[in-house]
C-alpha positions as CSV (number, residue, x, y, z in Angstrom):
1,M,-20.8,14.4,1.3
2,S,-17.7,12.5,1.8
3,L,-15.0,10.8,-0.3
4,L,-13.1,7.6,0.1
5,V,-9.9,7.1,-1.9
6,I,-8.3,3.7,-2.1
7,F,-4.7,3.4,-3.5
8,G,-3.2,0.2,-4.7
9,A,0.3,-0.6,-6.1
10,G,-0.6,0.9,-9.4
11,A,-0.8,4.4,-7.8
12,S,2.8,4.4,-6.5
13,Y,4.0,2.8,-9.7
14,D,2.6,5.6,-11.8
15,S,3.1,8.4,-9.2
16,I,5.5,10.5,-11.4
17,N,4.2,11.9,-14.6
18,P,7.2,12.2,-16.9
19,R,5.5,15.0,-18.9
20,A,6.0,17.2,-15.9
21,F,9.7,17.2,-16.7
22,P,9.8,18.0,-20.5
23,D,13.3,19.5,-20.4
24,K,14.8,16.2,-19.2
25,Q,13.4,13.9,-21.9
26,P,10.6,12.1,-20.1
27,T,11.2,8.6,-21.4
28,R,14.9,8.7,-20.7
29,R,14.4,10.2,-17.2
30,I,12.1,7.4,-16.1
31,A,14.5,4.8,-17.5
32,Q,17.4,6.4,-15.6
33,I,15.6,6.0,-12.2
34,A,13.7,2.8,-13.0
35,H,15.5,0.9,-10.3
36,F,13.8,3.1,-7.7
37,R,10.3,2.8,-9.3
38,P,7.9,1.5,-6.6
39,P,7.4,-2.1,-7.7
40,L,4.2,-3.9,-8.5
41,A,3.7,-7.2,-6.7
42,R,5.3,-9.4,-9.4
43,E,8.4,-7.0,-9.4
44,L,9.1,-7.3,-5.7
45,F,11.8,-9.9,-6.2
46,E,13.2,-8.9,-9.6
47,D,16.8,-8.4,-10.5
48,R,17.6,-4.8,-9.6
49,G,20.9,-3.7,-8.2
50,N,19.4,-2.2,-5.1
51,F,17.1,-5.2,-4.6
52,N,20.2,-7.6,-4.8
53,L,22.0,-5.6,-2.2
54,A,19.0,-6.1,0.1
55,V,18.8,-9.8,-0.7
56,A,22.4,-10.2,0.4
57,S,21.5,-9.0,3.9
58,Y,18.9,-11.6,4.5
59,P,20.3,-15.1,3.8
60,Q,17.3,-16.8,5.4
61,A,15.2,-15.6,2.5
62,Q,17.6,-16.1,-0.4
63,G,16.4,-19.5,-1.3
64,R,12.7,-18.5,-1.5
65,I,13.6,-15.2,-3.3
66,M,15.6,-17.2,-5.9
67,E,12.5,-19.4,-6.5
68,L,10.2,-16.5,-6.7
69,R,12.5,-14.6,-9.1
70,L,12.9,-17.5,-11.5
71,K,9.2,-18.3,-11.5
72,T,8.4,-14.7,-12.3
73,V,10.8,-14.7,-15.2
74,S,9.6,-18.1,-16.5
75,A,5.9,-17.4,-16.6
76,A,4.2,-14.1,-17.6
77,D,1.1,-15.1,-15.6
78,F,2.9,-16.1,-12.4
79,N,1.1,-14.8,-9.4
80,V,3.5,-13.8,-6.6
81,E,0.8,-13.2,-4.1
82,R,-0.7,-16.7,-4.6
83,E,2.8,-18.3,-4.2
84,L,3.4,-16.3,-1.0
85,E,0.1,-17.4,0.4
86,Q,1.0,-21.0,-0.2
87,I,4.4,-20.5,1.4
88,K,2.7,-18.9,4.4
89,Q,0.1,-21.7,4.7
90,S,2.9,-24.3,4.8
91,A,4.2,-23.0,8.1
92,G,2.1,-25.5,10.0
93,G,4.1,-28.4,8.7
94,Y,7.4,-26.6,8.3
95,P,8.0,-24.0,11.1
96,P,11.2,-22.7,9.5
97,V,8.9,-20.9,7.0
98,L,8.3,-18.4,9.7
99,V,12.0,-17.5,9.7
100,E,11.9,-17.1,5.9
101,L,8.8,-14.9,6.0
102,A,10.4,-12.7,8.7
103,A,13.4,-12.2,6.5
104,I,11.2,-11.4,3.6
105,Q,9.4,-8.8,5.7
106,F,12.7,-7.0,6.5
107,Y,13.7,-7.3,2.8
108,L,10.4,-5.7,1.7
109,R,10.8,-2.9,4.2
110,R,14.2,-2.1,2.9
111,I,13.5,-2.1,-0.8
112,I,10.1,-0.3,-0.5
113,G,11.6,2.3,1.8
114,E,14.5,3.0,-0.6
115,C,12.3,3.0,-3.6
116,G,9.6,5.3,-2.1
117,G,12.1,7.8,-0.7
118,N,14.3,8.0,-3.8
119,W,11.3,8.1,-6.2
120,Q,9.8,11.0,-4.1
121,A,13.1,12.8,-4.1
122,E,13.5,12.4,-7.9
123,S,10.1,14.1,-8.4
124,H,11.0,17.1,-6.2
125,G,7.6,16.6,-4.6
126,L,5.8,16.8,-7.9
127,T,4.0,13.5,-7.6
128,N,0.6,12.5,-8.7
129,Y,-0.3,11.9,-5.0
130,R,0.4,15.6,-4.3
131,W,-1.5,16.8,-7.4
132,L,-4.5,14.6,-6.5
133,L,-4.5,15.7,-2.9
134,S,-4.3,19.4,-3.9
135,R,-7.4,19.0,-6.0
136,I,-9.3,17.0,-3.3
137,D,-8.2,19.7,-0.8
138,R,-9.9,22.4,-2.9
139,W,-13.1,20.2,-3.3
140,R,-13.4,19.4,0.4
141,Y,-13.0,22.9,1.7
142,P,-14.5,23.9,4.1
143,D,-16.4,21.0,5.6
144,K,-16.3,17.8,3.5
145,K,-14.7,14.7,4.8
146,V,-12.0,12.5,3.2
147,I,-10.7,9.0,4.1
148,L,-7.5,7.9,2.4
149,V,-6.7,4.2,2.3
150,T,-3.5,2.9,0.9
151,F,-2.3,-0.7,0.5
152,N,1.2,0.5,-0.4
153,Y,4.0,0.2,2.1
154,D,5.8,3.4,1.0
155,Y,5.6,6.8,2.7
156,M,4.7,8.9,-0.4
157,L,1.2,9.5,0.6
158,E,2.2,10.9,4.0
159,M,4.8,13.1,2.4
160,S,2.2,14.5,0.0
161,L,-0.1,15.3,2.9
162,Q,2.4,17.8,4.2
163,G,1.2,20.1,1.5
164,V,-2.6,20.2,2.2
165,T,-4.4,23.2,3.7
166,E,-3.9,21.8,7.2
167,P,-0.9,19.6,7.0
168,M,-1.0,16.3,8.8
169,V,1.8,15.0,10.9
170,F,2.5,11.3,11.6
171,N,4.7,11.1,14.6
172,K,2.3,8.8,16.4
173,I,0.0,6.0,15.2
174,R,-3.1,7.7,16.6
175,E,-2.5,10.8,14.4
176,Y,-3.5,8.8,11.3
177,I,-7.1,8.8,12.5
178,A,-7.2,11.7,15.0
179,R,-8.8,14.3,12.7
180,D,-12.5,14.2,11.9
181,D,-12.2,15.7,8.4
182,L,-9.2,13.7,7.1
183,K,-8.1,10.2,8.0
184,V,-5.4,7.8,6.6
185,I,-5.9,4.1,6.9
186,R,-3.1,1.6,6.1
187,P,-4.5,-1.9,6.3
188,H,-1.2,-3.6,5.3
189,G,1.1,-1.4,7.3
190,S,4.0,0.9,6.4
191,V,7.8,1.0,6.1
192,T,7.7,3.5,8.9
193,W,5.6,1.4,11.3
194,G,6.5,-1.3,13.8
195,Q,4.4,-3.8,15.6
196,Y,5.2,-4.8,19.2
197,F,6.0,-8.3,20.2
198,Q,4.8,-9.7,23.5
199,E,8.4,-10.6,24.2
200,R,10.7,-7.9,25.7
201,A,13.8,-6.6,24.0
202,T,17.2,-7.9,24.9
203,P,20.7,-6.4,24.3
204,E,20.9,-8.7,21.2
205,A,17.8,-7.2,19.6
206,S,18.5,-6.7,15.9
207,E,17.0,-7.6,12.6
208,Q,18.9,-10.9,12.6
209,Y,17.8,-11.7,16.1
210,I,14.1,-11.2,15.2
211,I,14.4,-13.3,12.0
212,E,16.2,-16.2,13.7
213,H,13.7,-16.3,16.6
214,A,10.6,-15.6,14.5
215,A,9.0,-19.0,15.3
216,D,9.2,-18.2,19.0
217,L,8.0,-14.6,19.0
218,H,4.3,-13.5,19.3
219,L,2.9,-10.2,18.0
220,T,0.5,-7.9,19.9
221,D,-2.0,-5.6,18.3
222,E,0.0,-2.6,19.4
223,F,1.7,-0.4,16.7
224,V,4.3,2.4,16.8
225,V,5.8,4.8,14.3
226,T,9.4,3.4,14.0
227,S,11.7,1.4,11.9
228,A,13.8,0.3,14.9
229,Q,13.9,-3.2,16.2
230,A,13.3,-2.1,19.8
231,V,11.6,0.8,21.5
232,G,12.6,1.0,25.1
233,D,12.3,-2.5,26.4
234,R,9.8,-3.5,23.7
235,L,10.8,-5.7,20.8
236,V,9.4,-4.5,17.5
237,S,8.6,-6.3,14.2
238,P,8.2,-4.5,10.8
239,A,4.5,-3.8,10.5
240,L,4.1,-5.1,6.9
241,A,1.6,-7.6,5.8
242,I,3.2,-10.2,3.5
243,P,1.3,-9.6,0.2
244,V,-0.9,-12.7,-0.3
245,E,-3.9,-13.5,-2.4
246,G,-7.3,-13.6,-0.7
247,K,-7.7,-13.0,3.0
248,S,-4.5,-11.2,3.9
249,D,-3.8,-10.2,7.5
250,F,-4.2,-6.6,8.5
251,A,-1.1,-4.9,9.8
252,C,-2.7,-1.9,11.5
253,P,-4.4,-1.1,14.8
254,P,-7.9,-2.5,15.1
255,D,-9.3,1.0,15.8
256,H,-8.1,2.2,12.4
257,I,-10.4,-0.4,10.7
258,T,-13.2,0.7,13.1
259,A,-12.6,4.3,12.1
260,L,-12.9,3.3,8.4
261,V,-16.1,1.4,8.9
262,D,-17.7,4.2,10.9
263,G,-16.5,6.8,8.4
264,M,-18.1,4.9,5.5
265,Q,-21.5,5.9,6.7
266,D,-20.9,9.5,5.4
267,V,-19.1,8.4,2.2
268,T,-20.9,9.2,-1.1
269,H,-18.1,8.8,-3.6
270,V,-15.2,6.2,-3.8
271,L,-12.2,6.7,-6.0
272,I,-10.0,3.7,-6.6
273,V,-6.5,4.2,-8.1
274,G,-4.4,1.2,-9.0
275,W,-6.2,-1.2,-6.7
276,R,-7.5,-4.6,-7.9
277,A,-10.1,-5.1,-5.1
278,S,-8.7,-8.6,-4.4
279,E,-8.3,-8.3,-0.6
280,S,-11.4,-10.1,0.5
281,R,-11.0,-9.4,4.2
282,F,-10.8,-5.7,3.5
283,L,-13.8,-5.9,1.1
284,D,-15.8,-7.4,4.0
285,Q,-15.1,-4.3,6.0
286,L,-16.2,-2.0,3.2
287,K,-19.4,-4.0,2.8
288,E,-20.0,-3.6,6.5
289,G,-19.5,0.1,6.1
290,G,-22.0,0.3,3.3
291,L,-20.0,0.3,0.1
292,A,-22.8,-1.2,-1.9
293,D,-24.7,2.0,-2.8
294,K,-21.7,4.4,-3.3
295,R,-20.7,6.0,-6.6
296,I,-17.3,4.5,-7.6
297,L,-14.7,5.6,-10.1
298,V,-12.0,3.1,-11.0
299,V,-8.6,4.2,-12.4
300,A,-6.2,1.5,-13.5
301,N,-3.4,1.0,-16.0
302,D,-6.0,0.7,-18.7
303,Q,-9.8,0.3,-19.0
304,K,-9.5,-3.5,-19.2
305,E,-7.8,-3.5,-15.8
306,A,-10.4,-1.1,-14.4
307,E,-13.1,-3.5,-15.6
308,K,-11.4,-6.4,-13.8
309,T,-11.6,-4.3,-10.5
310,K,-15.2,-3.7,-11.2
311,Q,-15.8,-7.4,-11.8
312,N,-14.0,-8.2,-8.5
313,L,-16.4,-5.8,-6.7
314,L,-19.4,-7.5,-8.3
315,T,-18.2,-11.0,-7.7
316,T,-17.6,-10.5,-4.0
317,G,-21.0,-8.8,-3.6
318,S,-19.4,-5.6,-2.5
319,I,-21.6,-3.5,-4.8
320,K,-25.3,-3.7,-5.7
321,Y,-25.6,-1.4,-8.6
322,P,-23.1,-2.0,-11.5
323,D,-24.2,1.3,-13.1
324,F,-22.8,3.2,-10.1
325,V,-19.3,2.1,-11.0
326,T,-17.4,4.0,-13.7
327,C,-14.2,2.6,-15.2
328,S,-11.9,5.4,-16.4
329,S,-10.7,5.1,-20.0
330,R,-7.5,7.0,-19.1
331,P,-4.4,4.8,-19.1
332,G,-3.1,5.2,-15.5
333,F,-2.9,7.7,-12.7
334,S,-0.9,10.2,-14.7
335,A,-3.3,10.3,-17.6
336,F,-6.3,10.5,-15.3
337,L,-5.1,13.6,-13.6
338,E,-4.4,15.4,-16.8
339,D,-8.1,15.8,-17.4
340,D,-11.0,17.0,-15.3
341,D,-12.5,13.5,-14.7
342,L,-12.0,13.8,-11.0
343,E,-14.0,17.0,-10.7
344,N,-16.7,15.7,-12.9
345,F,-17.0,12.6,-10.8
346,L,-17.2,14.5,-7.5
347,R,-20.0,16.7,-9.0
348,S,-22.0,13.6,-10.0
């Protein structure tokens, strides 16, 4: 018996339960730290003081970010990921787009790193990630296996894993998949990861150097745990996949995806938290691993959103048996954990 957990943006967004801090007036507390709340996709370019400071550091992206911000404000149904995909696809006819996208990568690394770190600090470690992992830790003891997949760039999951029975360390990329009983897969990368370029570092290596030369640099499939622009004589890019709709690129080592597919053979239960199941390339890997006949529990902002995730799984042919998929009626990650739905699911 084995468990796969998939975290999307909704998990980090709802990773602090304000009811855990009743003496600090929950609603006011969340409002006071809202600028550090991990953003959903459509919030990535919104008007926050800390986001604006980051924008000021990357002039090559300012024009695009202005467009994205105004379109988000103007239309409630504006799809940021679809727009970014169109921008990315335009690079063939307009190479400077590669410079803009490189600047956006650095911008995303800065804002997500700041949000995740400060949000975690404000919780004093009392996050929903930590609570969930504690309960999974009890369930899996002594010999069940768990695979954790996160599409979030922040480091909150890794920080929460420091409190499990056998804490994990993440000083090297291989440590994410080194254990047989517990693995962490990051298909879209992390704020703490870098990806090596083929080109060697020069004394001028910096964020601005990489951005300005983005059209002439070539990535390898080698990754490293670092947020530096150079490691030794190797030039390093942020390992973050630009969030796009459809077949987004992976920003992780190929053997991590292989470990996921191989590990899927033992999976019996799948818990989805705040993930819309819209990444078709990743769904292809899950189908290869045998997702079709697993029991699945979907947790989203509300049951309607959970049903959309289920529909995406059905539409893409990722599952065979709709009855094997349960959509939680709990409104979000916090509400889900306040009951025993997790334990009931794992006993099913």
